[in-house]
MARVEXKOL-536916 format. One record per residue: x, y, z of N, C-alpha, C in turn; residue in three letters. Coordinates in steps of 0.02 Angstrom, whole numbers, plus 50000, padded with zeros to 5 digits. Each point is the difference from the previous one (the first is absolute). Example, Ala and Ser with C-alpha at 12.3 -4.5 7.8 and 13.67 -1.06 7.14 Angstrom:
residues 2
506604971650390499555005950000500455006050000ALA;499825005349964500425005950003499615005550037SER;
end
This chain:
residues 550
585035686668843499565002149962499695005650027MET;499845005049960499705005550019499284998150002ALA;499655004150046499264999950002499655002649941ASP;499534997549981499595001149932499325000850037ILE;499535005549984499385002250021499604994349943GLN;499334999650031499644996949942499745003249938ILE;499985005850021499785004549951500525001049939SER;500654997650024500495000249955500064993649965GLY;499624993650015500184994649962499654999749928LEU;500214997349951499685000349943499494997049995PRO;499435002649957499374996549992499904992549969SER;499704995850016499914993049969499524998449944VAL;500045001449944499384998549956499764995049989THR;500464993850020499704992549991500424997050047SER;499674993750013500384997150049499904991749973ALA;500564997350015500094991849991499634997350048ALA;499704992949988499784995950067500554999750048SER;500645000549996500394997150052500255006750026GLY;499725006049994500395005650016499665001350085ASP;500585003250032499815000050059500075009350022VAL;499615002550033499885007250022500065000250063PHE;500465004850022500125001050077499545006150024ALA;499704997750054499605005550028500385003750081LEU;500025005950019500415003050041499595004050051ASP;499924998150058499665002150046500395004650053GLN;499855006449998500445004650044500054998350074SER;499354998650013499944998650067500394992650014VAL;500435000050062500134994250015500594996249950GLY;500195004349957500604998649941499874994149977ASN;499244997449991499904993349972499854999749925LEU;500344995849977500124999249930499574994149974SER;499564999349956499794994349977500054999649917LYS;499814994649967499974999449931499384996349980LYS;499815000649927499364997949983500144997649934ILE;499684994649971500204998249935499395000949968THR;500114999049941499455002549934499414995450020THR;500054993450013499374996850013499675001450070ALA;500295003150047499655001550060499675006349975ASN;500385004549964499745007849979499424997949957LEU;499944994349961499444999549951499474996750034ALA;500004997050066499514998950049499695004250036THR;500415005450015499875005850034499515005049966ALA;500125000549952499675004649939499094999250007ILE;499655005450000499294999050004499755000049917VAL;499824994149990499884999949926499054995949998THR;499704999949950499424996749998500074993550012THR;500444996249974500184992450005500064999050073THR;500525004250033500074997850075499425003550042ASN;499555004949973499475001250040499484994950009VAL;499904997649928499484995049998500144994150035THR;500814995749979500254996050040499974999950087ALA;499975006050015500025000350070499165001150025ALA;499574998249952499274999150014499525006150006GLY;500305005049961499465005449999499455000249941ALA;499615002850018499425000449956499985005949947LEU;500134998949941500255003949945499295004149958MET;500075004649985499475004049969499664995549950ASP;500614996849962499834997049934499544994450019SER;499914997750058499634993850011499425001950022GLU;499765006450018499515002650029499365001749947ILE;499454996349982499475001549940499715006750002THR;499715001850057499825005950030500385004150028ASN;500585004149973500505002250039499685006450023LEU;499605004049954499785005850027499545000950058ALA;499474993150001499574999950048500284998050077GLN;500664995849998500364998450048500405006250030VAL;500245003849957500405005850029499495003950034LYS;499355000649962499535005750029499514996850062ALA;500224993050025499684996450045499825003550059PHE;499405001350032499755002750052499494995350045ASP;500154998250054499654995150044499245003450006SER;499875005349998499455002950005499494999149951ALA;500314998249942499654998049935499624992150007ASP;500164996450047499774993750000499744997650065TYR;499574994450000499854998650064500264994250044ALA;500014999550064500184995250032499384995150040THR;500354996050021499384995650034499655004050054ALA;500265004650017499695005250047499515005949981ALA;500115000149926499655005649962499364998349964GLN;500074992949968499424997349965500274993849970GLY;499784997949920500044994249970500595000649969THR;500334992850025500734999949960499804996349938LEU;500594999549957499954998649933499834990349999ALA;500144998250061499814993250014499144998650000ALA;499705004450011499245000350012499675005149953ASP;500325002149951499755002749941499754995849941ALA;499515002149955499914995749953500365002649942LEU;500294993849975500414999349943499785004049927PRO;500285002549959499795002849927499844994749972LYS;500314993950015499654995449945499454998350026THR;499585001250058499244997550022500134995250060GLY;499454999550022499824996050063499415001350024GLY;499914996450055499425000250048499955004050057ALA;499485005650000500015005650050499724995550063MET;500075002150067499594996550049499585005950042THR;499975005449965499625004450033499675005249940GLY;499615003950021499655005549955500365004650000ALA;499855002549918500515006649988499485005949980ILE;500185004250037499585007149990500505005449967THR;499735003849962500545006949971499635004149991THR;500235007950000499695006049981500145001849927THR;500314994449959500125000349936499694996949958SER;500384997749950499694994249957500314995149982THR;499834993749960500354994649998500064999449922PHE;500575000849965500054999549935499565004849964ASP;499965006650035499535005549968499354999750015GLY;499864994550033499174998950012499685002250077ARG;499505001750016499775000750073499664994050008ASP;500394993850048499624995050012499415000850026VAL;500015004450054499285000250042499495002049949ALA;500005006049956499585001149947499744995549959THR;500464995649978499904994849948499574993950036ASP;500194999150049499704994950049499225002250003GLY;499825006350023499405001450014499614999349940THR;500315002149943499684999449932499854991949980LYS;500534995550027499894993349992499504997450048LEU;499795002450048499474997750052499325001149951ASP;499935004049959499485001949978499784995449930GLY;500484995649986499944996049934499804992250028ILE;499414999149961499784990750024500744995649984GLU;499894995750028500434994449995499854996949927ALA;500594997549969499824998149936499745004249944ASN;500055006749998499695005149968500484999749938ALA;499735002049938500465000549951499675006149943ASP;500315001949945499845005749970499404999349955VAL;499485004450004499405000749976500155001949923THR;500134994049959500115000449934499604996249965ASP;499974999749931499484996749965499854992450010THR;500764996550009499994993550017499694998350063ALA;500275004150051499724996950072499275004350008ASN;499725004049968499255001850000499624994349975VAL;500194997749933499734995049963499924993050052THR;500564998650028500054995150034499664998350056ALA;499745006850032499605000250063499344999049986ALA;499795000649927499434997949977499585006949975GLY;500345004750002499645007749987499804998949921ALA;499445003649982499755001749928500405004149960LEU;500405000649952500405003249965499805003549954MET;500205007449980499645003049952500004996349934ASP;500594997349996500114997149920499544993749990SER;499644998450056499634993349993499245001649994GLU;499765006950004499445002149983499965003149938VAL;499474996549956499855002249927499765007049996VAL;499595001550038499755007849994500015003850059ASN;500795000950005500315003050071499555006850012LEU;500125004049940499425007550000499424999550040ALA;499554994449964499344998850035500014998350069GLN;500444994950012500014998150072500265007150048VAL;500285002549985500325006050039499425004650002LYS;499675000949947499365005250000499314995850028ALA;500144996150030499264995250019499665003850050PHE;499395000749986499345004250031499524994649994ASP;499844997950061499454995750018499275004149971SER;500155005049998499225004649978500024998949924ALA;500514996449969500005000149917499664993349989ASP;499934995750047499804992449976499334997650051TYR;499674997649969499414997550029500064993650038ALA;499414999150052500034994850054499404997049984THR;499914994250029499384996750005499445003950010ALA;500105003750049499485005150030500025006349959ALA;500315002149948499915005849959499814998849935GLN;500164994249958499674998749935500414994349974GLY;500165000749938500174992649961500754998750015ILE;500094994650029500684996950017500274995649937THR;500674998150003500304997949946499464993649977ALA;499934995450051499634993949980499405001049976ASP;499695005050001499365003049974499935003249932ALA;500665002049968500195002849945500034996049947ALA;499895003349933500014994949937500835000349990LEU;500254994849992500724999249967500235002149941PRO;500625002549994500125004049937500044993349932LYS;499984994050026500014993649944499325000149977THR;499435002750043499374999249983499514996350028GLY;499405001149996499514994850035499385003449986GLY;499504996450051499325002549980499705005350049ALA;499755005749976499535003750048499494997750019MET;499765003350063499364995550023499565007650012THR;500205005249979499645007249998500175004149930GLY;499615005649987500125002849952500495005850013ALA;500375002649948500615005050012499765006349963ILE;500125005250038499875007549978500635004050001THR;500015003949966500605005050000499785006649969THR;500365005150026500025006549971500595000949943THR;500424995250008500495001349938500014995049951SER;500584997749970499894995149936500284992650021THR;499914995649953500374993849993500284999049953PHE;500704998750006500514998849956499925006549947ASP;499815005850026500045005649953499355001449957GLY;499414995650029499394999549976499425002450043ARG;499535004649970499455002450044499484995049976ASP;500014994050065499504993149968499305002050007VAL;499835004750032499345002649983499795002649943ALA;500455005649987499915003549932500074994449944ALA;500404995650006500104993949942499354995849995ASP;499764997950051499364997450008499385002749974GLY;500095004750016499415005649969500004998549912THR;500655001849979500155000449924499804992049989LYS;500194996850033499944992049977499134997850008LEU;499645003850034499374997549992499665003449944ASP;500295004749960499675001349942500254996349948GLY;500434995549994500274996749942499534993649993ILE;499804998649945499744994249987500254993950014GLU;499804994650031500354992750017500124997749930ALA;500514997649980500244997149940500325005149953GLY;500105006250019500185006249958500654997649969ALA;500185002949941500765000049966500055005249966ASP;500715000749982500315005849954499635000249928VAL;499765005249983499675002249939500535000249936THR;500364993349980500434999949958499574996849931ASP;500504999249938499674995749950499644993650001ALA;500404996850040499654993350028499284999750024THR;500095003550056499345000650040499515003849967ASN;500185005449958499455003449969499684996049947ILE;500504996549962499764993949949499604995250029ALA;500194996150068499414996250033499465002750015ALA;499945006550000499375004050034499545002149939ALA;500344998349926499675001649945499955005649981GLY;500665003750011500115006949977500654999549943GLY;500145005349955500375000349963500555006750005VAL;500564998249984500535005849998500225001749928ILE;499975005449999500155003149922500634995849981PRO;500124999449934500544998349964500345004349959THR;500664999949969500255004549956500435004950044GLY;500385003949962500485005050037499695007149990THR;499865003050059499905007149985500585005049996PRO;499945003949948500595004749999499655007849998ASP;499435000650021499745007849987499725001349938GLY;499854996449959499715000349938499344995849994SER;499944995950039499414994150002499425001250038LYS;499614996649980499245000450033499824992850014PHE;499624999450052499904992150013499334997149973LEU;500114995749956499314996949972499654996150063ARG;499424999649955499604995650055500144991450001ASP;500454998649962500224993250034500665001250018ASP;500075004650047500595000950049500645001449973GLN;500095001549930500625000449965500145007149979VAL;500725001850018500205007949995500165000249923TRP;499555003449971500115001449922500065007149977THR;500434999949939500105008049967499565003049975ALA;499695005049997499585003149958500034998549933VAL;499454998549953500434999249937500015005549962PRO;500435002249952499995005749953499395003449978ALA;499885006450000499415001049978499364999850057GLY;500174998250060499504997950046499695006550031GLY;499614999650048499525005250022500425006050058VAL;499965004949971500445005750027499695002350080SER;500445003550037499625001750057499605005349991ILE;499385001250018499525005449989499564998149945GLY;499994992849968499574997949933499344999250047ASP;499505000749949499304996050029499934993049989THR;499854996050044499994993049988499304997849983ILE;499814999149946499364997149986499434999850042GLY;499784994550018499424998450049500224998850057SER;500795000650021500064999450077499805003050045ALA;499764996850068499665004150038500625004350031ALA;499775005350036500435004550040500294995450055ASN;500605004250019500334997750058500274991849993ASN;500124997349951500174994149983500784998849998GLN;500384993850014500544999149990500044996249930LEU;500365004049951500074997349932500684995949996LEU;499824993449964500724997549986499894994649931ILE;500554998449962499854995649943499964993750010THR;499544996649953499904992950033500594996749953ASP;499734992550018500494995549957500145000749920GLY;499515004249967500105001849930500165004749997SER;500305004950048500255006549998499585004449986GLY;499364999850024499275003749997500055003150055ASN;499805006250007499835004550056499404997450030LEU;500054998850056499394996850039499985004350090SER;499594998050014499845002450078499894995650037GLU;500305002750070499814995750062499425003650043ILE;499374997649997499405003550030500054999350075PRO;500404997350035500075000050076500445004350024ASN;500355001049966500575004750029499865007849961ILE;499715004350052499815006449976500415005150051ILE;499975007349968500385004950040499395003050040ASN;499934999150056499385002450041500095008950001THR;500615000349993500035008550006499785003749952GLY;499884996249940499635002349945500435005549955GLY;500655000950028500345006349955500314996549929ALA;499824994849974500404997149948500034992050000GLY;500274998049949500084991250004500724999050036SER;500064994850024500384997250036500384994249960LEU;500625000550005500444995449954500534996150061PHE;499974993250003500534996250031500635000949983LEU;500505003950011500775001449979500384993250020ALA;500574999749965500414994350027500405000450054ASP;499805005550045500185000350062499594996550051ASP;499334996749965499494997750048499635004850029GLY;499955006749972499645004650041499425002349949VAL;499335001150013499535002649953500045006749994TYR;500095004449949500155006849991499445002449943LYS;499875006650016499595005149954500495001549953ALA;499674999149931500545002549943499705007049979ALA;500445004349982499785007349974500455001249937SER;500055004149954500305001449954499854996749921GLY;500295002649955499734995949936500554997149969SER;500554997450030500604997149955499894991950025VAL;500064995949961500104992950009500484996049960SER;500234994350016500484995749984499875000149915ILE;500475001649965499994999949924499725004949972GLY;499955006050026499705006049961500585004249990ASP;499905002749937500565003249971500295008350038THR;500495001750029499975005450037500405005849943ILE;499715004449993500315006849962500094997449928GLY;499534996049974500214998149931500604997149980GLY;500294997450054500654996349990500735003549997GLY;499885005850017500595004550004500384998250061ALA;499824997250057500294998750050500304991050008PHE;500114997249941500384994449995500434997550055ALA;499924994150043500414997450043500205006750055ASN;499695004450008499975005050042499724996350085SER;500265003050046499884997750077499495005650005VAL;499314998250031499605004450004499905000950091LEU;499895005350013499765002150066499555006050008TRP;499815000550073499605005850012500335005750014VAL;499965005449980500455005750005499645003550063ASN;500285006750023499785002250070499335003249986GLY;499635000149923499365003049998499514994649998ALA;500284992650021499584994649980499864998849946PHE;500345000949954499954998849930500434994749969ALA;499724995249950500514995949971500595003349963LEU;500494998350024500605003349969500534993749969SER;500455002449956500594996349981500495004249978SER;500634997549989500575002249977500474995549946SER;500235003449926500354996349978500764997150027SER;500115003450053500654999050029500014993650050LYS;499464998550015499934995050050499614993749958PHE;500244995049980499714994949949500074992950031THR;499524994549977500004994950027499744995549927PHE;500484995749973499664996749939499814992250004ASP;499824998850082499874993850017500694995250011GLY;500435002649994500734995950018500375004250040ILE;500335006049986500275003550023499695007550028SER;500305002350050499705007350023500645004649990LEU;499775005749956500535004949982499965005950030ASN;500535004450021499975006450009500335004549958TRP;499765004949968500245002949962500035008550014THR;500295003750033499965005950019499575001450056GLY;500014996650044499365001350041500065006450031ILE;500525004050010499905005950038500405005849956SER;500444996949951500325006449948499415001749956SER;500285005049963499535003849949500134997549940ALA;500494995249980500254997049940499604993249995SER;499774998449940499634992850005500694996149981ALA;500595001549979500624996749987500354998550062SER;499935003050055500314998350058499524994850050SER;500464997150042499694994950040500095001550081SER;499604999050033500075003050065499604995750049SER;500164997650060499794995950046500035003050062PHE;499575001550047500175003250077499625007049992GLY;499915001750072499505006150012500675005449963GLN;499565005049962500315005449968500564997549966ASN;500184994149991500524998849949499985003049927ALA;500415003249989500015003849929499635005749989GLY;499665002850048499545006149996500475005449999SER;499735003849958500335007049975500544999749960GLY;500064994049971500574999849951499494999149926ASN;500155005049961499544997949933500394997449932SER;500704998150014500374996449955499764993049998SER;500464996949952499674994449961500644994950026SER;499884992850004500444994750011500355000050058GLY;499645002050062500114999250062499754994450041ASN;500374996850041499754994650033500105002150064THR;499385001150045500195001450086499464994450040SER;500404997250037499784995950043500175001150068ILE;499475000650041500125002350073499705005450014GLY;499865001950073499685005950020500295006749979ASN;499655003949946500255007449993500674996949955SER;500144995549969500605000349955499915003249944ALA;500525003749975500065004549945499365006050015ASN;499815000650049499375005750009500325007049995GLN;499685004849959500175006349988500744999749966ASN;500174993649965500605001049966500065003149930SER;500555000249975499975004849918500424994449964ILE;499774997449948500434996349946499704994549988GLY;500294996749945499804994549969500374994349994ALA;499814993049997500304995550005500364997150070GLY;499615003750056500264998750065499674994650025LYS;500554995750039499634993350041500275001750072THR;499474999350046499985002850075499674992950038SER;500344996650040499754996350037500154999350075ILE;499425002450042500304999850077499665006250006GLY;499675000150073499625006250026500465006449985SER;499675003649982500385008449975500484998949969LEU;500174994549951500554998849958499905006149939ALA;500485002449974500045004849953499405006850018GLY;499545000050054499725005750004500235006549996GLN;499765003449962500285008049991500674999749967ASN;500224994049953500504999649977499955003549926SER;500585002849979499975003949933500474996449951ASN;499844996449946500454998049971499694993749951GLY;500204997549924499664996449965500484993050005SER;499794994349993500244994350014500404998850065GLU;499765000650040500264998750078499734993850024GLN;500444996750040499754993850026500225000750073VAL;499355000350054500084999550069499694993450032PHE;500384995850041499784995350032500225000150065ILE;499375000350056500085000850071499635005850028GLY;499784999450062499685005050026500455005950009GLN;499645006449983500435006749992500475001249932ASP;500064994349973500574999549951499885005849942ALA;500455002249987499715006649940499725005950026GLY;499805000250062499465005950017500335005449986TYR;499555003549959500355007949987500715000149952ALA;500164993649985500595001149947499945002449938CYS;500535003449973499995003749938500574997049954VAL;499754999449941500534997549944499674993249971GLY;500215001449940499744993549953500454994950018ALA;499614994549982500324992450009500454999050070ARG;499605002650045500274998750072499794994750020ALA;500424995350051499894996650014500034996650087VAL;499534997750025500145002150067499604992150028GLY;500324994650032499954993950018500175000050076VAL;499354999550044500264999850074499605004950048GLY;499944999850056499625005250042500265007749992TYR;499695003449979500155008249978500675000649975ARG;500154995049955500575000549947499795004649958SER;500455005149978499875006149954499465004750012ASN;499884999850068499385003650023500365006550019ARG;499625005549964500215006749993500665001049952GLY;500234997049967500565000649963499825004149946ASN;500335005949977499725004649955500514999949941VAL;500284994649979500334998549936500034992349981SER;499514996950033499914993749977500524994850015GLY;500284995449964500444996650009499684991550021GLY;500474995150015499814994650012500224997850072VAL;499524999050046500034999050067499724993450011ALA;500524995450036499774992850024500174999250065ILE;499524998950036500105000550070499595004050053GLY;499984998350050499625005950060500355006050005GLU;499625005949981500395005950003500335001249960TYR;500174996849954500515001349955499875005349955ALA;500275004849993499965006549944499495003350034LEU;499915000250066499405003450038500185008250017TYR;499635003249966500125008149992500635001849971ASN;500294996449959500425000749964499975006249942GLY;500565004249983499985004549946500684998249965VAL;499834999749914500534997549958499754994949946GLY;500245000549938499774996249957500444993049986ALA;499744997249969500524993549982500224996450051GLY;499714999350061500324996550068499664994249994ASN;500434993150024499764993750005500144997750075THR;499564998950035500194997750082499654994250004ALA;500374993750037499754994050013500164999450068ILE;499524998950036500194997650076499565006350053GLY;499894997250054499675002550052500305006750017VAL;499725006249990500265006550006500575001849954ASN;499984995149948500525002349945500005006949977ALA;500315005649989499935007049982499345002850028GLN;499814997750069499515004050028500155006750006ASN;499645005349996500075006650020500645002149969SER;500134996949922500855002149971499685004949958ALA;500475004649982500055006149951500534996849944ASN;499875003449940500534996949953499854997349951GLY;500324998649942499694994949939500464996049984GLY;499704995249964500504995549955500354995050048ASN;499674998350063500324995550062499774993649997ASN;500334995750012499794992449999500244998050068SER;499534996350033500314997450059499634993250019SER;500354995350040499794991949994500204999350069LEU;499484999150055500174998350056499565005050053GLY;499814996850074499675002650044500385007150013ASN;499635006349994500285006950025500575002149960ARG;500054997149937500545001949951499805006149977ALA;500505005150005499825007749975499355003550025LEU;499984996250064499515003550046500155007250013LEU;499605005049988500155008150011500535002049952PHE;500174996649948500405001149946499915007749982ASN;500425004349979500035006649979500375000649920GLY;500454994349979500265001549948499684996649936GLY;500475001049945499674997649933500614993949985ASN;499674995749944500364994449982500404996150011ASN;499644997950078500234995450045499884993249993ASN;500374995450017499884993049996500204996650074SER;499564997550023500224998150069499614991550016ALA;500404996450014499784992850010500244997350073LEU;499444998650041500174996850063499515005150061GLY;499814994650053499765004250067500335006750007TYR;499685005549997500235006350032500545003549950GLY;499884997649944500685002349969499705006149957SER;500565006450015499805006249967499405003850044GLY;499964997050063499495003350035500245006650018GLU;499565006650004500155004950013500695004349954SER;500094996749934500455002049960499795006949973ASN;500425004649989499985007149963500415000349937THR;500394995649985500414999849946499754997749940GLY;500235000449944499784997549934500504994749962SER;499814997249956500404995649947500444996450062ASP;499654995450054500324996050042499634992249976ILE;500464995850026499814994249999500234995650070VAL;499524997750036499934997750069499814992250004ALA;500534997150025499944993149997500114996750074LEU;499464997650021500114994650063499545004450059GLY;499944996850056499765003550062500315006450017TYR;499355004150007500305006750006500495004449973ASN;500214997249942500465003149969499845007049962ALA;500335004950006499895006349989499455003750027GLY;499824998550078499595001650032500215007550010LYS;499615005249997500175006050024500535004749951SER;500204995249944500515003349955499775006849974ASN;500415004449990499945006749964500465000849948ALA;500514995649975500435001049944499664997249953GLN;500225001249939499795000249926500474994249967ASN;499774996649948500444994949952500344996050060ASN;499764995350028500284996850040499604991650002ARG;500434995550001499864993550004500154997550073ILE;499464998550038500144997950067499744993750011ILE;500554995550031499794992750028500124999750062ILE;499364997450036499914999650077500484995050031GLY;500375003250047500514994850028499824995050043GLN;499424999250027499814995250027499834994349950THR;499995000849927499824995849957500644996549974ASN;500605002750024500544997249966500414995650043LEU;500284994049984500464996550054500615004550017PRO;500134998650050500635003550033500574996250001GLN;500625001349981500604996650007500645005250010PHE;500444997950050500475003150029500654998749947ALA;500015003749943500514998949948499754994849940GLY;500325002049951499984994449938500054993750008GLU;500504997550042500124993850006499414997550034ALA;499625001850059499594997250028499454999349929ALA;499715006449962499544998749948500084994749961ALA;500614998949972500254995149942499914993450037VAL;500084999050063499924993550031499214997150010ALA;499605005649995499304997250007499485002149948THR;500215005149952499525001449932500374997249950LEU;499554998749942500184997049934500315005049960PRO;500434998349957500305005549960499505002249935ALA;500275005049990499435003149942499964996149943ALA;499465000349964499864994249943499425004049977GLY;499534993949956499525001349969499475003050023PRO;499964996650070499445000950042500035007450035ASN;500625003249990500045006050032500615001150049GLY;499965005650027500575002250029499795000550088VAL;500294997250043499725001150076500315005850030TYR;499675004350030500145005750025500134998850086LEU;500375003350031499984999350068500275005750041TYR;500025000650062500205006050045500524999450043TRP;500555002949966500594997450036500175005450064ASP;499994996150063499955003450049500775003450025THR;500584997949961500495003150013500125006649977THR;499545002249951500125007149975499225002549981ASP;499554995950022499345002250004499755002049928ASN;500114996049946499785000749925499714995049981THR;499765000049933499524995449974500524998449941ILE;500144993449998500594996249963499644994149948LYS;500124998349953499824995049949500554993750010ALA;499654994950010500464994449992500174997249939ARG;500585001649977500304999649940500044992549976ILE;
end
């Protein structure tokens, strides 16, 4: 058999357990064989190494520390304390003192100890409970704390200084052993002054009333004084009989300066004990309880002016002369004013300057300067300055400044400054309605309706309706409808409908006053069908038009 080199042998990729491998040794020409089992034992594997007793990496918990072990990092018996002599982390008893240049658990124990040495044994927190328990007087226990804190012994008397509490009068009262004087008052009263007044009052004095006067033998007049009666000697207020004595008449044998009265029979009598010491004339006791000297020549029951002033109210004029007027009358039941200020007897006025300056008839003026300096008959103005300087007949103005300087017959203004300054009359109801307007035939109802408007034959209902309007023949209904409109022959219905419109011959309905539906189907589902009660209009949002529900 020819020689074959090992390199020329075929490679074995797998071997059975019974296979035998030949080994050739060139030295000594020694040939050996090895089995698969022998070969497996000879291979260095984890299992073989572990079985041989080797310490495996996987068995070491702190492999990195073992690999990096350096004996210089650890103490021996010759170098210091061994583990057996160290304090376990679980704790234990130390047999010696411990010192450190650092801290324990973040604390400087030496410093803390020094502080602790300065604290008394059994010390506790100085809080309310501990202070109270120690017997201290607490602020909360003191009723008058502020007074206690501000206590000054100089404010209080001692036995050596004056009256002490045991020698003072208790607030509950008691008996004083000495007199009391004061430079002030007692219970708001000056006792000394009151005592002086009391010394001047008789003992047993009482109120001078009807009972006490009667008990003392006095008499109180009876009857009802009304300014036209005199006191008789039987103390009865009595009217002077018709045709009696007039002021200024000479009284028979009566002595001078005597008080004259009528006796029980109605005869004139005198009281000799009541005289006018001034000697200026006879004194009479008027029903206001005052004795007065009489002068003049008119007495109750006298005929004044030959009867020409029947039911007239008399007064003393600026020249101190008795005067009257047929415009101011009183018939005993009702007081009547007839043209107090006006020049016409058929006009009635009440108020300062009311109706003055108007010479026409049939006017009624009530209020300060109502219808003053106005022109026209049949005017009625009620209110301060109402109708003042107005021009036109059969006008009616009610309210302050209503119709002031208004021009136009049959003009009506009701409300503050309604129809004020309007040059063409019209009917205005509401504050500032038709204020300073121009144009005839206008009717405005509402605050500021047609205020400062121009144009005629306009009708507006609602606040600010046709305010600043400049067109004719317009009708507006609703707040702000037609405001600042300049067009004519328009109808504006609803909130702000036709506001600032400039076109003519238009019917304008405010969009905000119409219900809105997206299409006819939506409107039909909500609005009733047209019928005897009318047709419902709505705003179609699909094409922005007004439509009727059929």
